[in-house]
mmCIF entry with sequence, helices, sheets and N, C-alpha, C, O atoms, coordinates in Angstrom:
data_MODEL
# 
_entry.id   MODEL 
# 
_entity.id                         1 
_entity.type                       polymer 
_entity.pdbx_number_of_molecules   1 
# 
_entity_poly.entity_id                      1 
_entity_poly.type                           'polypeptide(L)' 
_entity_poly.nstd_linkage                   no 
_entity_poly.nstd_monomer                   no 
_entity_poly.pdbx_seq_one_letter_code       MGFRNFGSLILIFLILMMVFGTQRLRDVGNDLAVAIRSFRKGLQEDQDEKEGNKQ 
_entity_poly.pdbx_seq_one_letter_code_can   MGFRNFGSLILIFLILMMVFGTQRLRDVGNDLAVAIRSFRKGLQEDQDEKEGNKQ 
_entity_poly.pdbx_strand_id                 A 
# 
loop_
_entity_poly_seq.entity_id 
_entity_poly_seq.num 
_entity_poly_seq.mon_id 
_entity_poly_seq.hetero 
1 1  MET n 
1 2  GLY n 
1 3  PHE n 
1 4  ARG n 
1 5  ASN n 
1 6  PHE n 
1 7  GLY n 
1 8  SER n 
1 9  LEU n 
1 10 ILE n 
1 11 LEU n 
1 12 ILE n 
1 13 PHE n 
1 14 LEU n 
1 15 ILE n 
1 16 LEU n 
1 17 MET n 
1 18 MET n 
1 19 VAL n 
1 20 PHE n 
1 21 GLY n 
1 22 THR n 
1 23 GLN n 
1 24 ARG n 
1 25 LEU n 
1 26 ARG n 
1 27 ASP n 
1 28 VAL n 
1 29 GLY n 
1 30 ASN n 
1 31 ASP n 
1 32 LEU n 
1 33 ALA n 
1 34 VAL n 
1 35 ALA n 
1 36 ILE n 
1 37 ARG n 
1 38 SER n 
1 39 PHE n 
1 40 ARG n 
1 41 LYS n 
1 42 GLY n 
1 43 LEU n 
1 44 GLN n 
1 45 GLU n 
1 46 ASP n 
1 47 GLN n 
1 48 ASP n 
1 49 GLU n 
1 50 LYS n 
1 51 GLU n 
1 52 GLY n 
1 53 ASN n 
1 54 LYS n 
1 55 GLN n 
# 
_struct_asym.id          A 
_struct_asym.entity_id   1 
# 
loop_
_struct_conf.conf_type_id 
_struct_conf.id 
_struct_conf.pdbx_PDB_helix_id 
_struct_conf.beg_label_comp_id 
_struct_conf.beg_label_asym_id 
_struct_conf.beg_label_seq_id 
_struct_conf.pdbx_beg_PDB_ins_code 
_struct_conf.end_label_comp_id 
_struct_conf.end_label_asym_id 
_struct_conf.end_label_seq_id 
_struct_conf.pdbx_end_PDB_ins_code 
_struct_conf.beg_auth_comp_id 
_struct_conf.beg_auth_asym_id 
_struct_conf.beg_auth_seq_id 
_struct_conf.end_auth_comp_id 
_struct_conf.end_auth_asym_id 
_struct_conf.end_auth_seq_id 
_struct_conf.pdbx_PDB_helix_class 
_struct_conf.details 
_struct_conf.pdbx_PDB_helix_length 
HELX_P HELX_P1 AA1 PHE A 3  ? PHE A 20 ? PHE A 3  PHE A 20 1 ? 18 
HELX_P HELX_P2 AA2 THR A 22 ? LYS A 54 ? THR A 22 LYS A 54 1 ? 33 
# 
_struct_conf_type.id          HELX_P 
_struct_conf_type.criteria    ? 
_struct_conf_type.reference   ? 
# 
loop_
_atom_site.group_PDB 
_atom_site.id 
_atom_site.type_symbol 
_atom_site.label_atom_id 
_atom_site.label_alt_id 
_atom_site.label_comp_id 
_atom_site.label_asym_id 
_atom_site.label_entity_id 
_atom_site.label_seq_id 
_atom_site.pdbx_PDB_ins_code 
_atom_site.Cartn_x 
_atom_site.Cartn_y 
_atom_site.Cartn_z 
_atom_site.occupancy 
_atom_site.B_iso_or_equiv 
_atom_site.pdbx_formal_charge 
_atom_site.auth_seq_id 
_atom_site.auth_comp_id 
_atom_site.auth_asym_id 
_atom_site.auth_atom_id 
_atom_site.pdbx_PDB_model_num 
ATOM 1   N N  . MET A 1 1  ? 0.829   -1.170  0.036  1.00 0.00 ? 1  MET A N  1 
ATOM 2   C CA . MET A 1 1  ? 0.000   0.011   -0.007 1.00 0.00 ? 1  MET A CA 1 
ATOM 3   C C  . MET A 1 1  ? 0.924   1.263   0.000  1.00 0.00 ? 1  MET A C  1 
ATOM 4   O O  . MET A 1 1  ? 1.637   1.538   0.966  1.00 0.00 ? 1  MET A O  1 
ATOM 5   N N  . GLY A 1 2  ? 0.867   1.978   -1.101 1.00 0.00 ? 2  GLY A N  1 
ATOM 6   C CA . GLY A 1 2  ? 1.695   3.099   -1.208 1.00 0.00 ? 2  GLY A CA 1 
ATOM 7   C C  . GLY A 1 2  ? 1.185   4.320   -0.489 1.00 0.00 ? 2  GLY A C  1 
ATOM 8   O O  . GLY A 1 2  ? 0.119   4.285   0.125  1.00 0.00 ? 2  GLY A O  1 
ATOM 9   N N  . PHE A 1 3  ? 1.945   5.413   -0.560 1.00 0.00 ? 3  PHE A N  1 
ATOM 10  C CA . PHE A 1 3  ? 1.518   6.635   0.058  1.00 0.00 ? 3  PHE A CA 1 
ATOM 11  C C  . PHE A 1 3  ? 0.278   7.223   -0.598 1.00 0.00 ? 3  PHE A C  1 
ATOM 12  O O  . PHE A 1 3  ? -0.567  7.836   0.054  1.00 0.00 ? 3  PHE A O  1 
ATOM 13  N N  . ARG A 1 4  ? 0.195   7.019   -1.899 1.00 0.00 ? 4  ARG A N  1 
ATOM 14  C CA . ARG A 1 4  ? -0.976  7.545   -2.608 1.00 0.00 ? 4  ARG A CA 1 
ATOM 15  C C  . ARG A 1 4  ? -2.316  6.894   -2.112 1.00 0.00 ? 4  ARG A C  1 
ATOM 16  O O  . ARG A 1 4  ? -3.338  7.554   -1.926 1.00 0.00 ? 4  ARG A O  1 
ATOM 17  N N  . ASN A 1 5  ? -2.223  5.596   -1.923 1.00 0.00 ? 5  ASN A N  1 
ATOM 18  C CA . ASN A 1 5  ? -3.438  4.896   -1.360 1.00 0.00 ? 5  ASN A CA 1 
ATOM 19  C C  . ASN A 1 5  ? -3.749  5.309   0.033  1.00 0.00 ? 5  ASN A C  1 
ATOM 20  O O  . ASN A 1 5  ? -4.920  5.459   0.382  1.00 0.00 ? 5  ASN A O  1 
ATOM 21  N N  . PHE A 1 6  ? -2.739  5.503   0.856  1.00 0.00 ? 6  PHE A N  1 
ATOM 22  C CA . PHE A 1 6  ? -2.929  5.922   2.211  1.00 0.00 ? 6  PHE A CA 1 
ATOM 23  C C  . PHE A 1 6  ? -3.544  7.348   2.256  1.00 0.00 ? 6  PHE A C  1 
ATOM 24  O O  . PHE A 1 6  ? -4.432  7.616   3.065  1.00 0.00 ? 6  PHE A O  1 
ATOM 25  N N  . GLY A 1 7  ? -3.071  8.236   1.395  1.00 0.00 ? 7  GLY A N  1 
ATOM 26  C CA . GLY A 1 7  ? -3.575  9.571   1.318  1.00 0.00 ? 7  GLY A CA 1 
ATOM 27  C C  . GLY A 1 7  ? -5.025  9.624   0.918  1.00 0.00 ? 7  GLY A C  1 
ATOM 28  O O  . GLY A 1 7  ? -5.819  10.405  1.442  1.00 0.00 ? 7  GLY A O  1 
ATOM 29  N N  . SER A 1 8  ? -5.350  8.753   -0.042 1.00 0.00 ? 8  SER A N  1 
ATOM 30  C CA . SER A 1 8  ? -6.786  8.684   -0.507 1.00 0.00 ? 8  SER A CA 1 
ATOM 31  C C  . SER A 1 8  ? -7.688  8.113   0.618  1.00 0.00 ? 8  SER A C  1 
ATOM 32  O O  . SER A 1 8  ? -8.847  8.511   0.730  1.00 0.00 ? 8  SER A O  1 
ATOM 33  N N  . LEU A 1 9  ? -7.173  7.201   1.437  1.00 0.00 ? 9  LEU A N  1 
ATOM 34  C CA . LEU A 1 9  ? -7.965  6.669   2.526  1.00 0.00 ? 9  LEU A CA 1 
ATOM 35  C C  . LEU A 1 9  ? -8.221  7.760   3.574  1.00 0.00 ? 9  LEU A C  1 
ATOM 36  O O  . LEU A 1 9  ? -9.321  7.844   4.121  1.00 0.00 ? 9  LEU A O  1 
ATOM 37  N N  . ILE A 1 10 ? -7.232  8.578   3.851  1.00 0.00 ? 10 ILE A N  1 
ATOM 38  C CA . ILE A 1 10 ? -7.374  9.653   4.771  1.00 0.00 ? 10 ILE A CA 1 
ATOM 39  C C  . ILE A 1 10 ? -8.393  10.694  4.258  1.00 0.00 ? 10 ILE A C  1 
ATOM 40  O O  . ILE A 1 10 ? -9.205  11.221  5.019  1.00 0.00 ? 10 ILE A O  1 
ATOM 41  N N  . LEU A 1 11 ? -8.323  10.962  2.974  1.00 0.00 ? 11 LEU A N  1 
ATOM 42  C CA . LEU A 1 11 ? -9.280  11.890  2.338  1.00 0.00 ? 11 LEU A CA 1 
ATOM 43  C C  . LEU A 1 11 ? -10.676 11.389  2.458  1.00 0.00 ? 11 LEU A C  1 
ATOM 44  O O  . LEU A 1 11 ? -11.576 12.154  2.805  1.00 0.00 ? 11 LEU A O  1 
ATOM 45  N N  . ILE A 1 12 ? -10.893 10.138  2.186  1.00 0.00 ? 12 ILE A N  1 
ATOM 46  C CA . ILE A 1 12 ? -12.252 9.544   2.278  1.00 0.00 ? 12 ILE A CA 1 
ATOM 47  C C  . ILE A 1 12 ? -12.692 9.598   3.699  1.00 0.00 ? 12 ILE A C  1 
ATOM 48  O O  . ILE A 1 12 ? -13.852 9.931   3.942  1.00 0.00 ? 12 ILE A O  1 
ATOM 49  N N  . PHE A 1 13 ? -11.848 9.295   4.676  1.00 0.00 ? 13 PHE A N  1 
ATOM 50  C CA . PHE A 1 13 ? -12.200 9.359   6.073  1.00 0.00 ? 13 PHE A CA 1 
ATOM 51  C C  . PHE A 1 13 ? -12.622 10.740  6.551  1.00 0.00 ? 13 PHE A C  1 
ATOM 52  O O  . PHE A 1 13 ? -13.567 10.886  7.327  1.00 0.00 ? 13 PHE A O  1 
ATOM 53  N N  . LEU A 1 14 ? -11.916 11.731  6.081  1.00 0.00 ? 14 LEU A N  1 
ATOM 54  C CA . LEU A 1 14 ? -12.190 13.126  6.418  1.00 0.00 ? 14 LEU A CA 1 
ATOM 55  C C  . LEU A 1 14 ? -13.523 13.558  5.778  1.00 0.00 ? 14 LEU A C  1 
ATOM 56  O O  . LEU A 1 14 ? -14.298 14.266  6.421  1.00 0.00 ? 14 LEU A O  1 
ATOM 57  N N  . ILE A 1 15 ? -13.798 13.167  4.579  1.00 0.00 ? 15 ILE A N  1 
ATOM 58  C CA . ILE A 1 15 ? -15.124 13.446  3.967  1.00 0.00 ? 15 ILE A CA 1 
ATOM 59  C C  . ILE A 1 15 ? -16.242 12.796  4.748  1.00 0.00 ? 15 ILE A C  1 
ATOM 60  O O  . ILE A 1 15 ? -17.260 13.426  5.035  1.00 0.00 ? 15 ILE A O  1 
ATOM 61  N N  . LEU A 1 16 ? -16.057 11.549  5.089  1.00 0.00 ? 16 LEU A N  1 
ATOM 62  C CA . LEU A 1 16 ? -17.075 10.843  5.903  1.00 0.00 ? 16 LEU A CA 1 
ATOM 63  C C  . LEU A 1 16 ? -17.291 11.539  7.309  1.00 0.00 ? 16 LEU A C  1 
ATOM 64  O O  . LEU A 1 16 ? -18.409 11.616  7.819  1.00 0.00 ? 16 LEU A O  1 
ATOM 65  N N  . MET A 1 17 ? -16.226 12.004  7.860  1.00 0.00 ? 17 MET A N  1 
ATOM 66  C CA . MET A 1 17 ? -16.394 12.773  9.145  1.00 0.00 ? 17 MET A CA 1 
ATOM 67  C C  . MET A 1 17 ? -17.188 13.988  8.965  1.00 0.00 ? 17 MET A C  1 
ATOM 68  O O  . MET A 1 17 ? -18.019 14.308  9.815  1.00 0.00 ? 17 MET A O  1 
ATOM 69  N N  . MET A 1 18 ? -16.969 14.740  7.828  1.00 0.00 ? 18 MET A N  1 
ATOM 70  C CA . MET A 1 18 ? -17.684 15.953  7.629  1.00 0.00 ? 18 MET A CA 1 
ATOM 71  C C  . MET A 1 18 ? -19.152 15.688  7.375  1.00 0.00 ? 18 MET A C  1 
ATOM 72  O O  . MET A 1 18 ? -20.025 16.439  7.812  1.00 0.00 ? 18 MET A O  1 
ATOM 73  N N  . VAL A 1 19 ? -19.411 14.577  6.641  1.00 0.00 ? 19 VAL A N  1 
ATOM 74  C CA . VAL A 1 19 ? -20.823 14.269  6.270  1.00 0.00 ? 19 VAL A CA 1 
ATOM 75  C C  . VAL A 1 19 ? -21.616 13.739  7.467  1.00 0.00 ? 19 VAL A C  1 
ATOM 76  O O  . VAL A 1 19 ? -22.706 14.224  7.773  1.00 0.00 ? 19 VAL A O  1 
ATOM 77  N N  . PHE A 1 20 ? -21.050 12.739  8.132  1.00 0.00 ? 20 PHE A N  1 
ATOM 78  C CA . PHE A 1 20 ? -21.788 12.103  9.203  1.00 0.00 ? 20 PHE A CA 1 
ATOM 79  C C  . PHE A 1 20 ? -21.470 12.562  10.572 1.00 0.00 ? 20 PHE A C  1 
ATOM 80  O O  . PHE A 1 20 ? -22.280 12.353  11.475 1.00 0.00 ? 20 PHE A O  1 
ATOM 81  N N  . GLY A 1 21 ? -20.361 13.169  10.793 1.00 0.00 ? 21 GLY A N  1 
ATOM 82  C CA . GLY A 1 21 ? -19.940 13.552  12.161 1.00 0.00 ? 21 GLY A CA 1 
ATOM 83  C C  . GLY A 1 21 ? -19.240 12.452  12.916 1.00 0.00 ? 21 GLY A C  1 
ATOM 84  O O  . GLY A 1 21 ? -19.377 11.276  12.579 1.00 0.00 ? 21 GLY A O  1 
ATOM 85  N N  . THR A 1 22 ? -18.497 12.818  13.926 1.00 0.00 ? 22 THR A N  1 
ATOM 86  C CA . THR A 1 22 ? -17.672 11.861  14.621 1.00 0.00 ? 22 THR A CA 1 
ATOM 87  C C  . THR A 1 22 ? -18.505 10.860  15.492 1.00 0.00 ? 22 THR A C  1 
ATOM 88  O O  . THR A 1 22 ? -18.156 9.689   15.636 1.00 0.00 ? 22 THR A O  1 
ATOM 89  N N  . GLN A 1 23 ? -19.611 11.388  16.053 1.00 0.00 ? 23 GLN A N  1 
ATOM 90  C CA . GLN A 1 23 ? -20.450 10.501  16.880 1.00 0.00 ? 23 GLN A CA 1 
ATOM 91  C C  . GLN A 1 23 ? -21.092 9.376   16.032 1.00 0.00 ? 23 GLN A C  1 
ATOM 92  O O  . GLN A 1 23 ? -21.079 8.206   16.416 1.00 0.00 ? 23 GLN A O  1 
ATOM 93  N N  . ARG A 1 24 ? -21.642 9.761   14.892 1.00 0.00 ? 24 ARG A N  1 
ATOM 94  C CA . ARG A 1 24 ? -22.232 8.741   14.029 1.00 0.00 ? 24 ARG A CA 1 
ATOM 95  C C  . ARG A 1 24 ? -21.200 7.694   13.506 1.00 0.00 ? 24 ARG A C  1 
ATOM 96  O O  . ARG A 1 24 ? -21.477 6.496   13.445 1.00 0.00 ? 24 ARG A O  1 
ATOM 97  N N  . LEU A 1 25 ? -20.039 8.191   13.146 1.00 0.00 ? 25 LEU A N  1 
ATOM 98  C CA . LEU A 1 25 ? -19.006 7.244   12.747 1.00 0.00 ? 25 LEU A CA 1 
ATOM 99  C C  . LEU A 1 25 ? -18.568 6.312   13.881 1.00 0.00 ? 25 LEU A C  1 
ATOM 100 O O  . LEU A 1 25 ? -18.256 5.144   13.648 1.00 0.00 ? 25 LEU A O  1 
ATOM 101 N N  . ARG A 1 26 ? -18.551 6.837   15.101 1.00 0.00 ? 26 ARG A N  1 
ATOM 102 C CA . ARG A 1 26 ? -18.177 5.964   16.256 1.00 0.00 ? 26 ARG A CA 1 
ATOM 103 C C  . ARG A 1 26 ? -19.259 4.901   16.444 1.00 0.00 ? 26 ARG A C  1 
ATOM 104 O O  . ARG A 1 26 ? -18.930 3.750   16.730 1.00 0.00 ? 26 ARG A O  1 
ATOM 105 N N  . ASP A 1 27 ? -20.578 5.260   16.288 1.00 0.00 ? 27 ASP A N  1 
ATOM 106 C CA . ASP A 1 27 ? -21.648 4.347   16.388 1.00 0.00 ? 27 ASP A CA 1 
ATOM 107 C C  . ASP A 1 27 ? -21.551 3.266   15.308 1.00 0.00 ? 27 ASP A C  1 
ATOM 108 O O  . ASP A 1 27 ? -21.720 2.078   15.584 1.00 0.00 ? 27 ASP A O  1 
ATOM 109 N N  . VAL A 1 28 ? -21.282 3.692   14.097 1.00 0.00 ? 28 VAL A N  1 
ATOM 110 C CA . VAL A 1 28 ? -21.109 2.704   13.003 1.00 0.00 ? 28 VAL A CA 1 
ATOM 111 C C  . VAL A 1 28 ? -19.972 1.741   13.261 1.00 0.00 ? 28 VAL A C  1 
ATOM 112 O O  . VAL A 1 28 ? -20.095 0.539   13.028 1.00 0.00 ? 28 VAL A O  1 
ATOM 113 N N  . GLY A 1 29 ? -18.843 2.286   13.752 1.00 0.00 ? 29 GLY A N  1 
ATOM 114 C CA . GLY A 1 29 ? -17.670 1.464   14.097 1.00 0.00 ? 29 GLY A CA 1 
ATOM 115 C C  . GLY A 1 29 ? -18.010 0.405   15.167 1.00 0.00 ? 29 GLY A C  1 
ATOM 116 O O  . GLY A 1 29 ? -17.628 -0.760  15.059 1.00 0.00 ? 29 GLY A O  1 
ATOM 117 N N  . ASN A 1 30 ? -18.739 0.854   16.194 1.00 0.00 ? 30 ASN A N  1 
ATOM 118 C CA . ASN A 1 30 ? -19.116 -0.046  17.278 1.00 0.00 ? 30 ASN A CA 1 
ATOM 119 C C  . ASN A 1 30 ? -20.069 -1.109  16.735 1.00 0.00 ? 30 ASN A C  1 
ATOM 120 O O  . ASN A 1 30 ? -19.939 -2.282  17.084 1.00 0.00 ? 30 ASN A O  1 
ATOM 121 N N  . ASP A 1 31 ? -21.001 -0.729  15.908 1.00 0.00 ? 31 ASP A N  1 
ATOM 122 C CA . ASP A 1 31 ? -21.974 -1.715  15.343 1.00 0.00 ? 31 ASP A CA 1 
ATOM 123 C C  . ASP A 1 31 ? -21.239 -2.702  14.479 1.00 0.00 ? 31 ASP A C  1 
ATOM 124 O O  . ASP A 1 31 ? -21.554 -3.891  14.518 1.00 0.00 ? 31 ASP A O  1 
ATOM 125 N N  . LEU A 1 32 ? -20.252 -2.254  13.683 1.00 0.00 ? 32 LEU A N  1 
ATOM 126 C CA . LEU A 1 32 ? -19.497 -3.158  12.834 1.00 0.00 ? 32 LEU A CA 1 
ATOM 127 C C  . LEU A 1 32 ? -18.641 -4.084  13.692 1.00 0.00 ? 32 LEU A C  1 
ATOM 128 O O  . LEU A 1 32 ? -18.520 -5.263  13.359 1.00 0.00 ? 32 LEU A O  1 
ATOM 129 N N  . ALA A 1 33 ? -18.051 -3.610  14.766 1.00 0.00 ? 33 ALA A N  1 
ATOM 130 C CA . ALA A 1 33 ? -17.257 -4.492  15.634 1.00 0.00 ? 33 ALA A CA 1 
ATOM 131 C C  . ALA A 1 33 ? -18.122 -5.553  16.276 1.00 0.00 ? 33 ALA A C  1 
ATOM 132 O O  . ALA A 1 33 ? -17.686 -6.700  16.371 1.00 0.00 ? 33 ALA A O  1 
ATOM 133 N N  . VAL A 1 34 ? -19.339 -5.230  16.728 1.00 0.00 ? 34 VAL A N  1 
ATOM 134 C CA . VAL A 1 34 ? -20.233 -6.165  17.262 1.00 0.00 ? 34 VAL A CA 1 
ATOM 135 C C  . VAL A 1 34 ? -20.629 -7.223  16.277 1.00 0.00 ? 34 VAL A C  1 
ATOM 136 O O  . VAL A 1 34 ? -20.687 -8.412  16.590 1.00 0.00 ? 34 VAL A O  1 
ATOM 137 N N  . ALA A 1 35 ? -20.902 -6.762  15.075 1.00 0.00 ? 35 ALA A N  1 
ATOM 138 C CA . ALA A 1 35 ? -21.346 -7.703  13.979 1.00 0.00 ? 35 ALA A CA 1 
ATOM 139 C C  . ALA A 1 35 ? -20.160 -8.688  13.637 1.00 0.00 ? 35 ALA A C  1 
ATOM 140 O O  . ALA A 1 35 ? -20.388 -9.874  13.398 1.00 0.00 ? 35 ALA A O  1 
ATOM 141 N N  . ILE A 1 36 ? -18.920 -8.172  13.621 1.00 0.00 ? 36 ILE A N  1 
ATOM 142 C CA . ILE A 1 36 ? -17.780 -9.039  13.337 1.00 0.00 ? 36 ILE A CA 1 
ATOM 143 C C  . ILE A 1 36 ? -17.585 -10.055 14.456 1.00 0.00 ? 36 ILE A C  1 
ATOM 144 O O  . ILE A 1 36 ? -17.329 -11.228 14.188 1.00 0.00 ? 36 ILE A O  1 
ATOM 145 N N  . ARG A 1 37 ? -17.703 -9.621  15.696 1.00 0.00 ? 37 ARG A N  1 
ATOM 146 C CA . ARG A 1 37 ? -17.562 -10.509 16.843 1.00 0.00 ? 37 ARG A CA 1 
ATOM 147 C C  . ARG A 1 37 ? -18.642 -11.649 16.797 1.00 0.00 ? 37 ARG A C  1 
ATOM 148 O O  . ARG A 1 37 ? -18.347 -12.816 17.051 1.00 0.00 ? 37 ARG A O  1 
ATOM 149 N N  . SER A 1 38 ? -19.855 -11.263 16.474 1.00 0.00 ? 38 SER A N  1 
ATOM 150 C CA . SER A 1 38 ? -20.957 -12.140 16.408 1.00 0.00 ? 38 SER A CA 1 
ATOM 151 C C  . SER A 1 38 ? -20.732 -13.157 15.270 1.00 0.00 ? 38 SER A C  1 
ATOM 152 O O  . SER A 1 38 ? -20.991 -14.350 15.433 1.00 0.00 ? 38 SER A O  1 
ATOM 153 N N  . PHE A 1 39 ? -20.253 -12.672 14.135 1.00 0.00 ? 39 PHE A N  1 
ATOM 154 C CA . PHE A 1 39 ? -19.982 -13.566 13.040 1.00 0.00 ? 39 PHE A CA 1 
ATOM 155 C C  . PHE A 1 39 ? -18.890 -14.600 13.325 1.00 0.00 ? 39 PHE A C  1 
ATOM 156 O O  . PHE A 1 39 ? -19.027 -15.775 12.987 1.00 0.00 ? 39 PHE A O  1 
ATOM 157 N N  . ARG A 1 40 ? -17.791 -14.134 13.961 1.00 0.00 ? 40 ARG A N  1 
ATOM 158 C CA . ARG A 1 40 ? -16.726 -15.006 14.336 1.00 0.00 ? 40 ARG A CA 1 
ATOM 159 C C  . ARG A 1 40 ? -17.214 -16.068 15.385 1.00 0.00 ? 40 ARG A C  1 
ATOM 160 O O  . ARG A 1 40 ? -16.841 -17.239 15.312 1.00 0.00 ? 40 ARG A O  1 
ATOM 161 N N  . LYS A 1 41 ? -18.036 -15.628 16.335 1.00 0.00 ? 41 LYS A N  1 
ATOM 162 C CA . LYS A 1 41 ? -18.604 -16.477 17.364 1.00 0.00 ? 41 LYS A CA 1 
ATOM 163 C C  . LYS A 1 41 ? -19.430 -17.566 16.699 1.00 0.00 ? 41 LYS A C  1 
ATOM 164 O O  . LYS A 1 41 ? -19.328 -18.740 17.055 1.00 0.00 ? 41 LYS A O  1 
ATOM 165 N N  . GLY A 1 42 ? -20.227 -17.181 15.754 1.00 0.00 ? 42 GLY A N  1 
ATOM 166 C CA . GLY A 1 42 ? -21.088 -18.127 14.981 1.00 0.00 ? 42 GLY A CA 1 
ATOM 167 C C  . GLY A 1 42 ? -20.256 -19.145 14.233 1.00 0.00 ? 42 GLY A C  1 
ATOM 168 O O  . GLY A 1 42 ? -20.571 -20.336 14.227 1.00 0.00 ? 42 GLY A O  1 
ATOM 169 N N  . LEU A 1 43 ? -19.161 -18.661 13.584 1.00 0.00 ? 43 LEU A N  1 
ATOM 170 C CA . LEU A 1 43 ? -18.289 -19.605 12.879 1.00 0.00 ? 43 LEU A CA 1 
ATOM 171 C C  . LEU A 1 43 ? -17.658 -20.592 13.841 1.00 0.00 ? 43 LEU A C  1 
ATOM 172 O O  . LEU A 1 43 ? -17.589 -21.792 13.574 1.00 0.00 ? 43 LEU A O  1 
ATOM 173 N N  . GLN A 1 44 ? -17.191 -20.053 14.987 1.00 0.00 ? 44 GLN A N  1 
ATOM 174 C CA . GLN A 1 44 ? -16.574 -20.949 15.940 1.00 0.00 ? 44 GLN A CA 1 
ATOM 175 C C  . GLN A 1 44 ? -17.569 -22.003 16.501 1.00 0.00 ? 44 GLN A C  1 
ATOM 176 O O  . GLN A 1 44 ? -17.198 -23.161 16.692 1.00 0.00 ? 44 GLN A O  1 
ATOM 177 N N  . GLU A 1 45 ? -18.784 -21.608 16.752 1.00 0.00 ? 45 GLU A N  1 
ATOM 178 C CA . GLU A 1 45 ? -19.778 -22.535 17.278 1.00 0.00 ? 45 GLU A CA 1 
ATOM 179 C C  . GLU A 1 45 ? -20.124 -23.580 16.231 1.00 0.00 ? 45 GLU A C  1 
ATOM 180 O O  . GLU A 1 45 ? -20.353 -24.742 16.566 1.00 0.00 ? 45 GLU A O  1 
ATOM 181 N N  . ASP A 1 46 ? -20.164 -23.169 14.941 1.00 0.00 ? 46 ASP A N  1 
ATOM 182 C CA . ASP A 1 46 ? -20.461 -24.061 13.856 1.00 0.00 ? 46 ASP A CA 1 
ATOM 183 C C  . ASP A 1 46 ? -19.317 -25.058 13.748 1.00 0.00 ? 46 ASP A C  1 
ATOM 184 O O  . ASP A 1 46 ? -19.564 -26.254 13.596 1.00 0.00 ? 46 ASP A O  1 
ATOM 185 N N  . GLN A 1 47 ? -18.051 -24.589 13.823 1.00 0.00 ? 47 GLN A N  1 
ATOM 186 C CA . GLN A 1 47 ? -16.949 -25.473 13.706 1.00 0.00 ? 47 GLN A CA 1 
ATOM 187 C C  . GLN A 1 47 ? -16.881 -26.445 14.912 1.00 0.00 ? 47 GLN A C  1 
ATOM 188 O O  . GLN A 1 47 ? -16.536 -27.613 14.734 1.00 0.00 ? 47 GLN A O  1 
ATOM 189 N N  . ASP A 1 48 ? -17.200 -25.979 16.110 1.00 0.00 ? 48 ASP A N  1 
ATOM 190 C CA . ASP A 1 48 ? -17.247 -26.844 17.286 1.00 0.00 ? 48 ASP A CA 1 
ATOM 191 C C  . ASP A 1 48 ? -18.325 -27.886 17.150 1.00 0.00 ? 48 ASP A C  1 
ATOM 192 O O  . ASP A 1 48 ? -18.131 -29.026 17.574 1.00 0.00 ? 48 ASP A O  1 
ATOM 193 N N  . GLU A 1 49 ? -19.454 -27.535 16.575 1.00 0.00 ? 49 GLU A N  1 
ATOM 194 C CA . GLU A 1 49 ? -20.548 -28.468 16.418 1.00 0.00 ? 49 GLU A CA 1 
ATOM 195 C C  . GLU A 1 49 ? -20.203 -29.563 15.390 1.00 0.00 ? 49 GLU A C  1 
ATOM 196 O O  . GLU A 1 49 ? -20.581 -30.720 15.574 1.00 0.00 ? 49 GLU A O  1 
ATOM 197 N N  . LYS A 1 50 ? -19.499 -29.207 14.329 1.00 0.00 ? 50 LYS A N  1 
ATOM 198 C CA . LYS A 1 50 ? -19.038 -30.172 13.305 1.00 0.00 ? 50 LYS A CA 1 
ATOM 199 C C  . LYS A 1 50 ? -18.003 -31.123 13.938 1.00 0.00 ? 50 LYS A C  1 
ATOM 200 O O  . LYS A 1 50 ? -18.046 -32.326 13.679 1.00 0.00 ? 50 LYS A O  1 
ATOM 201 N N  . GLU A 1 51 ? -17.101 -30.618 14.741 1.00 0.00 ? 51 GLU A N  1 
ATOM 202 C CA . GLU A 1 51 ? -16.099 -31.451 15.389 1.00 0.00 ? 51 GLU A CA 1 
ATOM 203 C C  . GLU A 1 51 ? -16.767 -32.418 16.405 1.00 0.00 ? 51 GLU A C  1 
ATOM 204 O O  . GLU A 1 51 ? -16.336 -33.556 16.591 1.00 0.00 ? 51 GLU A O  1 
ATOM 205 N N  . GLY A 1 52 ? -17.833 -31.909 17.044 1.00 0.00 ? 52 GLY A N  1 
ATOM 206 C CA . GLY A 1 52 ? -18.569 -32.754 18.005 1.00 0.00 ? 52 GLY A CA 1 
ATOM 207 C C  . GLY A 1 52 ? -19.262 -33.912 17.303 1.00 0.00 ? 52 GLY A C  1 
ATOM 208 O O  . GLY A 1 52 ? -19.294 -35.021 17.838 1.00 0.00 ? 52 GLY A O  1 
ATOM 209 N N  . ASN A 1 53 ? -19.809 -33.685 16.137 1.00 0.00 ? 53 ASN A N  1 
ATOM 210 C CA . ASN A 1 53 ? -20.506 -34.728 15.387 1.00 0.00 ? 53 ASN A CA 1 
ATOM 211 C C  . ASN A 1 53 ? -19.552 -35.757 14.849 1.00 0.00 ? 53 ASN A C  1 
ATOM 212 O O  . ASN A 1 53 ? -19.974 -36.896 14.646 1.00 0.00 ? 53 ASN A O  1 
ATOM 213 N N  . LYS A 1 54 ? -18.248 -35.436 14.594 1.00 0.00 ? 54 LYS A N  1 
ATOM 214 C CA . LYS A 1 54 ? -17.296 -36.390 14.102 1.00 0.00 ? 54 LYS A CA 1 
ATOM 215 C C  . LYS A 1 54 ? -16.882 -37.418 15.146 1.00 0.00 ? 54 LYS A C  1 
ATOM 216 O O  . LYS A 1 54 ? -16.558 -38.560 14.820 1.00 0.00 ? 54 LYS A O  1 
ATOM 217 N N  . GLN A 1 55 ? -16.898 -37.002 16.384 1.00 0.00 ? 55 GLN A N  1 
ATOM 218 C CA . GLN A 1 55 ? -16.414 -37.927 17.449 1.00 0.00 ? 55 GLN A CA 1 
ATOM 219 C C  . GLN A 1 55 ? -17.406 -38.954 17.858 1.00 0.00 ? 55 GLN A C  1 
ATOM 220 O O  . GLN A 1 55 ? -17.121 -39.774 18.730 1.00 0.00 ? 55 GLN A O  1 
# 
């Protein structure tokens, strides 16, 4: 990832902050983190269930 890509990511982030505000971005980030944790937990439970059926 070169400097040009990093600069464009910062620019996009700044535009998002101006449009939505910092509080809304924080809420979206928290919601995304909860969704990722839930997804990983579901995958782990599914994998554990498959391993339990093999034994």
